DOPAFI-55730 format. One line per 4 residues: their letters; for each residue z, y, x of N, C-alpha, C. Coordinates in steps of 0.02 Angstrom, whole numbers, plus 32768, in hexadecimal, padded with zeros to 4 digits. Each point is the difference from the previous one (the first is absolute). Last residue first. Layout:
// DOPAFI-55730
A = Z:Y:X:Z:Y:X:Z:Y:X; ...;
END
This chain:
// DOPAFI-55730
SGHF = 7161:3897:F241:7FF8:8024:7FC0:7FCC:7FDC:7FD6; 8043:7FAF:80D6:8034:8033:7FFA:7FFA:802A:7FC1; 7F87:7F36:8066:7FE1:8042:8008:8035:8038:7FFD; 803F:7F1C:7FDF:7FE8:8009:8044:7FE3:8046:800C;
EVLK = 804A:7FC7:7F25:8038:7FFB:802F:7FE9:800F:8047; 7F5D:7FF1:7F56:8027:803E:7FF9:803A:8000:8032; 7F84:7F3D:7FF5:7FD6:8035:801D:8024:8043:7FFB; 8060:7F42:7F9A:8007:7FFE:8048:7FD8:8038:8022;
QKTE = 7FEC:7FE8:7F16:8045:8012:8011:8009:8002:804C; 7F32:7FB5:7FAB:8009:8048:7FF4:8045:8017:8016; 7FD3:7F19:8008:7FDA:8023:8033:8008:804C:7FF8; 805E:7F76:7F5D:8026:7FFB:803E:7FDD:8026:8037;
DTLE = 7F93:7FEA:7F31:8038:8030:7FFC:8029:7FFF:8040; 7F00:7FBA:8018:803B:7FE8:7FDC:8036:8037:7FFF; 7EF8:7FE8:8039:802F:8037:7FFA:803C:7FEA:7FD6; 7F5E:7F61:80A4:800A:8017:7FBC:8035:8038:7FFF;
GEGT = 7FBB:7F7C:80C4:7FD7:803B:7FF1:8008:801B:7FBA; 807A:7F3E:804E:7FBA:7FF5:8013:7FD4:803B:7FEA; 80F9:7FBB:7FDD:7FD6:802D:7FDA:7FB6:7FF7:800D; 8117:7FD9:806A:7FC4:7FE1:7FE5:7FD7:8034:7FDA;
IEIM = 80A0:8033:80DC:8006:7FF5:7FB8:7FBE:7FE3:7FE7; 804A:8058:80EA:800D:7FBB:7FEC:8012:7FFA:7FB5; 7FB7:80BF:8092:8045:8000:7FE8:8013:7FBD:7FE1; 7F26:801C:805E:802C:801F:8030:8049:7FFD:7FEA;
RQFE = 7F51:7FB5:7F70:800D:7FD1:8037:8032:801D:8031; 7FB9:808B:7F51:8029:7FC8:7FE6:8010:7FCE:8037; 7F6C:80AF:8033:8044:801A:7FF7:802E:7FC8:7FE9; 7F1E:7FCE:800D:801C:8007:8043:8047:801A:7FFD;
AIAA = 7F87:7FF1:7F36:8010:7FBD:801A:801F:8004:8046; 7FB1:80C7:7F9F:803B:7FE8:7FDB:8016:7FBC:801C; 7F38:8058:8052:8039:8026:801A:8041:7FEA:7FDE; 7F35:7FA4:7FB3:800F:7FE7:8043:803D:8023:801E;
TTLP = 7FAD:804C:7F30:801D:7FBD:7FF9:8015:7FE3:8044; 7F8A:80CC:7FFE:8044:8009:7FE6:8024:7FBD:7FFA; 7F1E:7FFF:8040:8029:801D:8035:8048:8009:7FEA; 7F5F:7FB1:7F5F:8010:7FCF:8034:802C:801C:8038;
GNID = 8013:808A:7F1E:7FCA:7FD8:801A:8017:7FD1:8038; 8059:80AD:7F3F:801E:7FC6:8021:7FC9:7FD0:8016; 800C:8115:7FD8:7FDC:7FC3:7FEF:801D:7FC6:8026; 8034:80F1:8016:801C:7FE6:7FC1:7FDB:7FC2:7FE8;
DVQG = 7FE4:8084:80D2:7FD1:800B:7FC9:8017:7FE4:7FBD; 8031:8035:810F:802F:7FFE:7FC8:7FD7:8011:7FC2; 7F94:7F8A:80DF:800B:803E:7FDB:8034:7FF5:7FC9; 8011:7F5F:80D7:7FCA:8017:7FD5:8010:8043:7FE0;
YYFG = 808A:7F6C:8090:7FD6:8030:8025:7FC6:801A:7FD7; 810A:7F7E:7FFE:7FC3:800D:7FDB:7FD8:8037:8023; 80D7:7FB3:804F:7FE2:7FC2:7FE8:7FBB:800A:7FE1; 80B1:80A2:805D:7FD1:7FE3:8030:7FE0:7FBE:7FEB;
LNKL = 809B:80A6:7F8F:8023:7FCC:8027:7FD1:7FDC:8030; 7FAF:80A8:7F6B:8034:8020:8028:8024:7FCF:802D; 7F63:7FAD:7F65:7FDE:8027:8034:8032:8020:802F; 804E:7F8E:7F42:7FE7:7FD0:8031:7FDD:8025:803A;
RSQI = 8048:8083:7F4D:803A:7FE6:8024:7FEA:7FCD:8035; 7F5A:805A:7F72:801C:8035:802A:803B:7FE6:802A; 7F9A:7F6F:7F5E:7FD4:800D:803A:801F:8033:8030; 806D:7FD5:7F33:8005:7FC5:802C:7FD8:800D:8040;
GSVE = 7FEE:80A0:7F59:8043:8002:801D:800C:7FC6:8030; 7F39:8008:7F84:7FFE:8033:8033:8044:8007:8022; 7FEC:7F72:7F46:7FE1:7FE2:803B:7FFE:8032:8039; 80C3:8015:7F4B:7FB9:800F:8005:7FE4:7FE0:803F;
DIPD = 80E9:7FFD:7FC7:7FDD:7FD9:7FCE:7FB5:800D:7FFE; 809C:8077:808F:7FF7:7FBC:8018:7FDB:7FD4:7FCE; 7FD9:8111:8012:8031:7FD0:7FE8:7FF0:7FB8:8016; 7FA2:80C0:80A0:7FFA:7FF1:7FB9:8036:7FCD:7FEB;
IYGF = 7FF8:80C4:80CE:8002:7FB9:7FF0:7FFD:7FF6:7FB5; 800A:80D7:8076:7FBD:7FE3:7FF9:8000:7FB6:7FED; 80BA:80A7:8038:7FEA:7FFE:7FBA:7FBD:7FDF:7FF5; 8032:8060:80F0:8034:7FF5:7FCF:7FE2:8001:7FB9;
RVKY = 7FA8:7FC5:8104:7FEC:8025:7FC4:8033:7FEE:7FC9; 7FED:7FF7:8121:8020:7FEA:7FC2:7FE9:802C:7FC7; 7FB5:7FAF:810C:7FFA:8032:7FCC:801C:7FE3:7FBF; 8041:7FC0:8104:7FE7:7FE7:7FC0:7FFD:803A:7FCF;
EDQK = 8024:7FC0:811F:7FF7:8031:7FCA:7FE3:7FDF:7FC2; 80A1:7FBE:80E8:7FC6:7FEC:7FD7:7FFC:802D:7FC3; 8093:8007:80D5:7FF2:8031:7FCB:7FBF:7FEF:7FDB; 807A:7F86:80B4:7FBD:801B:800B:7FEB:8032:7FCB;
EGVF = 80D2:7F8E:7FF3:7FFF:8024:803F:7FBD:8021:800E; 8039:7FD3:7EFC:8007:7FDC:8040:7FFC:802C:803D; 7F93:805F:7F1F:802D:7FC7:8006:8000:7FE3:8046; 7FB8:80D9:7F47:7FFC:7FEC:8046:8035:7FCB:800D;
LWGN = 7F6F:807B:7F24:803A:7FD8:8015:7FF5:7FE9:8048; 7FA3:80CD:7F49:7FF3:7FD6:803B:8041:7FDE:8014; 7F93:806B:7F07:802C:8008:8039:7FEB:7FD3:8039; 7FC5:806C:7EEC:7FEE:7FDB:803C:8033:800D:8037;
KAGA = 8025:8052:7F22:7FC6:7FD6:7FF2:7FEE:7FD4:803C; 80E3:8095:7F8C:7FDB:7FE8:803B:7FC7:7FD1:7FEB; 80B2:8079:7F79:7FB9:8010:7FFB:7FD5:7FE6:8039; 80F3:7FE4:7FEF:7FE1:7FE1:7FC5:7FB5:800D:7FFD;
PIQA = 808B:7FEE:80EB:7FF4:8031:7FCA:7FD9:7FE1:7FC7; 8096:7F58:808D:7FC7:802B:800E:7FF8:8032:7FC7; 80AF:7F3B:807E:7FFB:802F:7FC9:7FC8:8032:8011; 8019:7EF5:8056:8007:8047:800F:7FFD:8028:7FC0;
ELTG = 8008:7EF1:807E:8006:8029:7FC5:800A:8049:8015; 7FA2:7EF8:8063:801C:8043:800B:8003:8025:7FBE; 7FE3:7EEE:806F:7FFE:8032:7FCA:801F:8042:8016; 7FEA:7F1B:806B:7FCA:8030:800F:7FFA:8038:7FCE;
NGDT = 80A9:7F4F:800A:7FC4:7FED:7FDB:7FC5:802F:800E; 80DC:8023:805D:7FEA:7FBD:8016:7FC2:7FE7:7FDD; 8017:8108:8007:8033:7FCC:7FFC:7FE4:7FBC:8015; 7FB3:80FD:805D:7FF3:7FCE:7FCC:8037:7FCB:8000;
TGKA = 8026:8101:804A:7FF0:7FBF:801E:7FF5:7FCE:7FC8; 7FE3:811E:800D:8033:7FCC:7FFD:7FE9:7FC1:8024; 7FBC:810D:7F89:7FF9:7FD1:8037:8038:7FCD:7FFC; 7F79:80E4:7F74:8030:7FC9:8004:7FF3:7FD6:803E;
VEDG = 7F88:80CB:7FCE:802B:8000:7FC5:8034:7FC9:8001; 7F4F:80A1:80A6:8027:7FC2:7FFD:8030:8004:7FC5; 7F0E:8081:800E:8048:8008:8009:8023:7FBC:7FFB; 7F10:8029:7FDD:8011:800F:8045:804A:8006:800E;
NIKL = 7FA6:7FC1:7F29:7FE6:8043:8010:8015:8016:8046; 8082:7F3A:7FD8:7FD8:8017:7FC8:7FEC:8048:800D; 806E:7F13:8089:7FEE:8047:7FFE:7FD3:800E:7FC4; 80BA:7F3B:8072:7FD1:8011:7FCA:7FF4:804B:8000;
VWEE = 8059:7F2E:80B4:8003:8047:7FEE:7FCB:800C:7FCA; 8094:7F22:8083:7FC7:801D:7FDD:800E:804A:7FF0; 8058:7F0B:8096:8009:8045:7FED:7FC1:801C:7FDF; 8056:7EFA:7FFA:7FD4:802E:8024:800B:8048:7FE7;
DARP = 8059:7F18:7FB8:8027:8027:8031:7FD3:802D:802B; 7F71:7F4D:7F83:8047:800D:7FF8:801C:802A:8039; 7F1C:7FB1:7F85:800B:802B:803A:8048:8019:7FFD; 7F9B:7F13:7F91:801D:8043:7FF8:8005:8026:8042;
EGLE = 7F3F:7F44:7FD1:8047:8003:8013:801A:8048:7FFA; 7F18:7FBA:7FDA:802A:7FDE:7FD0:804A:8002:800F; 7F5D:8071:8087:7FEC:7FB9:7FFE:802F:7FD8:7FD4; 8063:80D5:8004:7FCE:7FF8:8034:7FF2:7FB5:8007;
LLAV = 807B:80C2:7F45:7FF5:7FBD:801B:7FCC:8003:8037; 80B1:80A7:7F5B:7FCD:7FFC:8035:7FFE:7FB9:801D; 804E:8089:7F0D:800F:7FC9:802E:7FC7:7FFA:8033; 806A:80D6:7F5E:7FC7:7FD7:8015:8018:7FCA:8030;
SFKV = 804B:80E4:7F4F:8014:7FC2:8020:7FC2:7FD7:8011; 8069:8102:7FA1:7FC5:7FDD:8018:8018:7FC2:8026; 806F:80B6:7F3D:8007:7FCD:8035:7FBD:7FE1:8010; 802B:8105:7FA9:7FFB:7FBB:7FE7:8006:7FD0:803B;
KKTR = 8039:8116:7FAA:7FED:7FD1:8034:8001:7FB9:7FE2; 8032:810B:7FBC:7FD1:7FCD:7FE9:7FEA:7FD5:803B; 80ED:8091:7FC3:7FC4:7FFE:802A:7FD5:7FC5:7FEB; 80B9:8099:7F73:7FEC:7FBD:8013:7FC0:8003:8029;
VKYT = 80C4:80C0:7FEA:7FBC:7FF0:7FEE:7FF0:7FB9:8018; 80E3:80A6:7FBF:7FE7:7FC9:8028:7FBB:7FEB:7FE6; 809F:80EF:8001:7FD9:7FD0:7FDA:7FE6:7FCA:802F; 80C5:80D9:7FEC:7FDF:7FCD:8029:7FDD:7FCE:7FD3;
HTAE = 805D:8114:7FF9:7FFA:7FBF:7FDF:7FDA:7FD0:802E; 808D:8103:7FF6:7FD9:7FD0:8027:8000:7FBD:7FDD; 8014:8103:7F90:8027:7FC8:801B:7FD1:7FD1:8026; 7FCA:80C1:7F6B:8027:8019:8039:8030:7FCA:801B;
TQAP = 7FB2:7FBD:7F12:7FE0:8030:802F:8032:8015:8035; 7FFE:7F10:7F7A:801F:8042:8002:7FDC:802C:8033; 7F86:7F35:7F77:802C:800B:8039:8018:8047:8000; 7F6A:7F2B:7F6B:8021:8042:8001:8030:8006:803C;
DQKY = 7F23:7F69:7FDD:8046:7FF7:8014:8021:8044:8005; 7F14:7F70:7F9E:8022:8040:8008:804A:7FF3:800F; 7F09:7F6F:801A:8047:8001:7FF1:801C:8046:800D; 7F03:7F88:7FC1:8024:8031:8029:8048:8004:7FE8;
EKDP = 7F23:7F49:7FFE:803A:8019:7FDB:8027:802F:802E; 7EEE:7FA4:7FEE:803D:800D:8026:8037:8017:7FD1; 7F3E:7F5F:7FA0:800D:8045:8014:803E:8005:802C; 7F84:7F13:8004:801B:802E:7FCE:8006:8047:801B;
VYLK = 7F59:7F29:8035:802B:8030:8024:801A:8033:7FCE; 7F8B:7EF7:8006:8010:803B:7FD9:8031:802B:8028; 7F3E:7F45:804F:8046:8016:8005:8009:8040:7FD8; 7F49:7F1E:802B:800C:8040:7FDF:804B:8010:8002;
DGKK = 7F49:7F66:80A4:803B:8001:7FD5:8009:8046:7FE2; 7F58:7FD1:80A7:7FEC:7FF7:7FB9:803B:7FFE:7FD0; 8023:7FB7:80FC:7FCC:8030:7FEC:7FEA:7FF0:7FB8; 80F4:7FB0:8040:7FBA:7FEF:8011:7FD1:8037:7FE6;
LINP = 8116:7FE9:805B:7FD3:8006:7FC7:7FB9:7FF0:8017; 8102:8003:8059:7FC6:7FD5:800E:7FD6:7FFF:7FC1; 80D0:8073:800B:7FDA:801A:8039:7FC9:7FD1:8016; 809D:7FD5:7F48:7FE1:8041:7FF3:7FD5:801A:803A;
NKRK = 8036:7EFF:7FAD:8012:802C:8037:7FDD:8043:7FF7; 7FDE:7F69:7F4C:8043:7FF2:801A:8017:8031:8035; 7F2B:7FDD:7F6C:8001:8008:8049:8043:7FF2:8020; 7FD3:7FEE:7F0D:7FC9:7FDF:8023:800A:8001:804B;
DKLA = 8097:806E:7F6A:8003:7FB8:7FF4:7FCC:7FDA:8029; 7FFD:80EC:8006:803E:7FE7:801F:8007:7FB5:7FF8; 7F52:806F:7F8F:7FF2:7FFE:8048:803C:7FE3:8026; 801D:8023:7F1B:7FCF:7FCB:800A:7FEE:7FF8:804A;
QNQP = 8093:80B1:7FBF:801F:7FBF:7FFA:7FCE:7FC7:800D; 7FEF:80FE:7FFC:7FED:7FD8:803A:801C:7FB9:7FFD; 802C:80A9:7F5A:7FB7:7FF9:8002:7FE8:7FDB:803E; 80EC:8034:7FDE:7FE7:7FCD:7FD1:7FB4:7FF6:8002;
HDWV = 808C:8052:80DA:7FE8:801E:7FC2:7FE3:7FCA:7FD2; 8059:7FE6:80E5:8027:7FE9:7FC7:7FEA:8020:7FBE; 7F99:803A:80D3:7FFA:7FB7:7FF9:8024:7FE7:7FC1; 8010:80E8:803A:7FBC:7FEE:7FEE:7FFB:7FB5:7FF1;
REWF = 80CD:8054:804F:7FF2:801C:7FBD:7FBA:7FED:7FE8; 8044:7FC4:80DC:8024:7FD9:7FCD:7FF0:8018:7FB9; 7FAD:8072:80C7:7FD9:7FC6:7FEA:8023:7FD8:7FC9; 8011:810C:8023:8020:7FC6:801C:7FE1:7FC1:7FE3;
LGEL = 7F79:80EE:8023:802A:7FDA:7FD3:8023:7FC8:8026; 7F47:80A3:8040:8042:801F:7FFE:8030:7FDF:7FD0; 7F14:7FCA:8047:800B:801F:7FBF:8044:8023:7FFA; 7FC0:7F89:80C7:7FCD:8033:7FF4:800C:8026:7FBF;
DCIN = 808B:7F4A:8033:800C:8035:8030:7FCF:8039:7FF7; 7FE1:7F3F:7F81:8038:8028:7FE7:8013:8038:8030; 7F59:7F67:8043:7FE9:8025:7FC5:8037:802E:7FE6; 8033:7F6D:80AF:7FD8:8039:8018:7FE2:8028:7FC7;
VLCD = 8087:7F41:7FCC:8027:8033:8022:7FD5:803A:8019; 7F9D:7F3F:7F91:8027:802A:7FD4:8023:8039:8025; 7F1E:7FAB:8066:803B:7FDB:7FEA:802C:8030:7FDA; 7EEF:7FEB:8070:8034:801E:7FD7:803A:7FD1:7FF6;
GQKI = 7F36:7FC5:8074:802D:8026:802A:8036:8025:7FD9; 7F21:7FC8:7F85:8016:7FD9:803A:802A:802D:802D; 8004:8048:7F04:7FCD:7FF8:8033:801B:7FD5:8039; 8040:8029:7EE9:8015:7FF2:8044:7FC3:7FF7:802D;
TITK = 8013:8099:7F20:7FE6:7FBF:8015:800F:7FF6:804A; 8087:8098:7F39:7FD4:8000:803A:7FEA:7FB8:8010; 8068:80AA:7F2E:7FF8:7FBB:8017:7FCF:8000:8039; 80B4:80C9:7F9D:7FBC:7FE7:8008:8002:7FB6:8012;
AM = 8099:80FB:7FC0:7FFD:7FB7:8000:7FB7:7FE9:8004; 805B:80EA:8067:7FE2:7FE6:7FC3:7FFA:7FB4:8005;
END
């Protein structure tokens, strides 16, 4: 049954569609989601309180001959997970990593020269553990919890993940947030003095990986 749902913290389009049994492209491209699509741009970076229209399921009928063997191909629901790892502002380059979800290893590899890793993960995944380097440093990963870059909470979350911000993700651009922005700007050598400039947002997305 078609419905409109209110996004909760930790929701993203792919895990909602996985739960509803729908492909995300059909939901995101629905005319009743055009306003949300124009506002958020990225279907997997939504904010708590956003409204998403979920249409009815469509069932396909495919006639086939009886007493015969038929082969059908099913699309698996996986999505790309990407993250950049830094240590004291420097990329954790060429380090081995392992990603586990629900205790099972789902991907492994080596970070690139920018400290970036990419993996295909189940669409419905909410949490996982990332193990990095020879000492197997452990990082808890929460999928879908990052807010859009145009929101203060999105700025705070990315700065927190990169080690620049130590306050609460409260969506308030206070002194701690301004100081963290200024420190990030100094580290990558751009101007701004703590202001949320378009260049700062762009660079923050690049360094964070999303």
